[in-house]
N, C-alpha and C positions, 0 to 999 in steps of 0.2 A: 504493500500500500504506500509506504514512504517513498519507494523508488518511483512508483507511477505518478505520485504527486510532484516529485522533483522533475520528472519528464514533462509534466504539464506546465511547470514553471520555466521550461526552456532548455533543460539540460538533456544531452544525449545519453544513451544507455551507458557508454563508457565514461562520460563525465560524471554521471551519478556514482559509479563505482569508485572513481578517484576521489571525489569530494567526500563521500561517506568514509572512505578509508582514512583520509587525512583528518577528518573530524573525530574519528574514533581513536586513532593511534598517534595523532600529532604530526609534527614536522617529519618529512621523509624525503629521501632522494628519489630521482627518477628510477634508479635500479631497484630500490625497495618497493616503489609503487608498482613497477612492472611485474615484479615477482609476486606481490600480494594480490594483484587484480587479475593477473594472467593476460594483461594487455601487452603486446609487443612494445619494445623500448621506443622504436621510431614512432609508432602510433601514440605512445604515451606523451611524447614531446608535443605532438599535434593537439591532443585533447587538453593537456595542461595549458598550452597557449590559449586555447579557446576559453578555458575556465578563468584565466587571468583577465582576458578581455571582458568577460562577463562580471568581473569583480568578485568571483567566488573564492579565489585563492590568491595568496601572495608568495613572492619568492624572496629568499635570503641566501647568503653565502656562508658556509662553514668549512674551514680547512680546504678552501678551493673547490669544494663540492656544493653545487646548487641544491638548496633545500626548498621544499614547498609546504605551506601551511594552509589550512582551511580558514576562511573568514568566518566571523560570527554569523550563525544562521539568520540573524536579524537582517542580513543583507538582502534576503529575498523579500522580506516585508518592506524594507525601505525602497527597493527597486519598484515594487508594485505600486506603492504610494506615489512615487515619482511619475510612473507611467500614467496613473490615474489623474494626477494634476496636469500633466501634459495633455491628456485626452480632453479634460474639462476645458483647457485653454483653447484647443484647436477646433473642438466640435462646433462652436458658434460660427467660426470662419468657414468650416466645411458645409454647414447648413446654408450659409449665405451663398456659397458657390452653387449648391444644389438648387437654389430657388431663383437663379438668375436666368433661367431659360424661358423668358417671356411670361405668358399667361398659362402655360401648360402646368397642370397640377402634378405634384410629386406624390405618387401613390405607392404604398407598401401593404402587403397582405400578410397577416399573421395567423397561423393555424395551431390548434392544440392548446392545452392548458398553459404550457410554457410561453407560447407565442402571445396569448392573451395577457398573461402576467407582465410580459415585456411591454405591452401596450399601456397597461396601467402605470408602469414605471416611467413612461414618457411624461405622465402628468406630474410625477413627483420631481421631475427635473426643473419644473417651472418655479421661479422665485417671485413671490408676490403675484399681482394680477388676479385673474378670476378664471375659474372653470365652471361652465354651465352644462347641465346634463338632463336629458330626458332619460329616466331610469325605470327599471323594474327591480325594486329592492328584494323581492323574493328570489328572483333569478340570481342577482348579484350575491346575495347572502349564501345561497346554495352553492354557488360556484367557488367563492373565495373566502369562506368563513375563516380558514386558518391564517390568512395574512391580510385581511381587509382592515383590521384595527391598526396594524402597523402602517399600512398604506395611508390611511387618513391622518395618522399621527405625523407622518412626513409632510403631508400637505400643510398641516397647521404650523409645523415648525418652519416651513418656508414662507409663512405668511400669505398663503394662497387662499383666496376666498372661494367657496363652492356654493352654487345654487342648484337645487334639484327640483324637477317636476316629476312626480311619480304617482302611480295609482295607489290608492289607499288599500292596505291589508293589515292584518295584525302585525306582521313582521315589519311593514313599513312604519307603523305607528311606533315601534320600539327601536327602529334603525339607529336613530341618534344615540340613544342610551347604550345600545349594544356596541357600536363601533367607534364612538367618539369618547374622548376622556371625560371624566366627571367635571373637570374645570378646564375651560379654554376660552379664547376670545370669541364671544358670541357673534361678533360682527363677521366672522369668517365662515359662517354656515347659515343658510336659509333653505327651508324645504317647504314646498307646496305639495300636499297630497290631494289628488283629484279623483273623480268618480271612476272606479275600475270598470263599471259597466259601459260608460261612454268612451272612455279613453284608456285602453289597455295596451301598454307598450310591450312588445315582444322582445325588443332588443335595447341595447344601450347606445345612446348617441351623446358624445361629449365634445364640447366646442371650446377651444382655448388657444391662445397665442398663435393665430394663423393656421390652426390645425383642426380638422374634423375627424373624430374617431368613431367608427360604427362597429359595434360588437354584438354577435349572437352568442350568448353564453350557454347554449344548449350543451348539456353535460357530455354527450357522446361525440359531438363534432363541433366544438367551439371554433369560431373563425372571426377575424376582425379585419377591417380596412382602415388604414390611416392615410388621410389625404391632406397635403399642405398646399394651400393656395389662398392668397389674401382676399381675392374677390369672393370666392365661395365661402370662405370663413365669415366675411362681413355679412353676407346674405343669411347664412345659417344662424349667426348670432342675432341678427335682426328678427328672424322668425322666432327664436327662443324668447327674446325680450317681449315680442308681441304676445306670445303664449303666456308669459309670466304676468303681464298686465291683465290678461283675461282670466287667469287661473283663480283669482280671488272671487269670481262670480260663481264658481262651481262648488258644489257640496262634496266633501270628501267621501261621504258614505252613501 
């Protein structure tokens, strides 16, 4: 398991062997590494150089013999944090490049439970602003009970306001108490529950930050479409705002 995780973090099979050996037994020469790992001496030099480039080992000299030591395992954590910070820095620029193709919408399709969860994660990337949604709380609760509370916690921490229009049900009535903290900024959440007989939403539609997300949370074959387009976003947002204004005239039950 440990070996496979190190492979996932970018080390080759041979590099994993060398790194773990140095971590366990301390400073060693190429001859010792080759003997202990069964990797040929010439290949050892190649993999050691790769590990040095990746910041996983360091070299020293002792009695004219080159010695190698493993870096503190925290190096992997530090590298991933650095990569995450770089990704956060360049993603807005990449998104800007992706949306410079005139008026053509940028469309992505997400399938399966993992795909849908990734769509929800796009909403937690927003800082401030507002997310508005036509929702079916029964479907959402059924689909995402195990991580929905954490999802909304992130939205609140980001200072993102959420407005929902959803059909009334028992689960919808208790949705706020179930998935939102006992205490939070009340200005960040508004819910209108409408007549389920007249307005029964089968799917989720969320509108935010130039993006429209449509999701079918059917348990067997969940699928979602994410569309980025400023004009379509403004139109859908206007439709939601119009529905919001009219929602107060409907009886929830």
